[in-house]
C-alpha positions as CSV (number, residue, x, y, z in Angstrom):
1,M,89.9,71.1,217.9
2,K,91.3,74.0,215.9
3,I,93.8,75.0,218.6
4,V,95.2,71.5,218.6
5,T,95.7,71.6,214.8
6,I,97.5,74.9,215.1
7,I,99.8,73.7,217.8
8,V,100.6,70.6,215.8
9,V,101.4,72.7,212.7
10,V,103.6,75.0,214.7
11,V,105.5,72.1,216.3
12,I,106.1,70.5,212.9
13,A,107.2,73.8,211.4
14,L,109.7,74.3,214.3
15,F,111.0,70.8,213.9
16,F,111.9,71.5,210.3
17,L,112.8,75.2,210.5
18,L,115.1,75.3,213.5
19,P,118.0,73.5,211.9
20,I,117.6,75.6,208.8
21,L,117.5,78.9,210.7
22,Y,120.4,77.9,212.9
23,G,122.5,77.3,209.8
24,Q,123.2,73.6,210.5
25,A,121.1,72.3,207.5
26,P,121.8,74.5,204.4
27,L,119.1,74.4,201.9
28,P,120.1,72.4,198.8
29,E,120.8,74.6,195.8
30,D,120.2,71.8,193.4
31,M,118.9,68.2,193.5
32,S,122.3,66.6,193.4
33,P,122.9,63.7,195.9
34,S,125.7,65.6,197.6
35,A,123.5,68.7,198.2
36,I,120.6,66.6,199.5
37,G,123.0,64.5,201.7
38,S,124.5,67.7,203.1
39,F,121.0,69.0,204.0
40,I,119.9,65.7,205.6
41,G,123.2,65.3,207.4
42,G,123.0,68.8,208.9
43,F,119.4,68.2,209.9
44,A,120.3,65.0,211.7
45,R,123.4,66.6,213.3
46,Y,121.3,69.4,214.7
47,W,118.8,67.2,216.3
48,V,121.4,64.8,217.7
49,E,123.2,67.7,219.3
50,A,120.0,69.1,220.6
51,I,119.0,65.8,222.2
52,K,122.5,65.3,223.7
53,T,122.3,68.8,225.2
54,A,118.8,68.3,226.6
55,F,119.7,65.1,228.3
56,S,123.1,66.0,229.7
């Protein structure tokens, strides 16, 4: 059961870290709505492009 937990944690970490490491989702410098929106938008754009690329 421990190995499944480790795998799940790694998958979740990659899901959140890949857009940040790739540079598509810049970490917000403050808690302003525009900074948060930029982060969420970059995060969504990364995964939309990744899914398009995977299925094309």
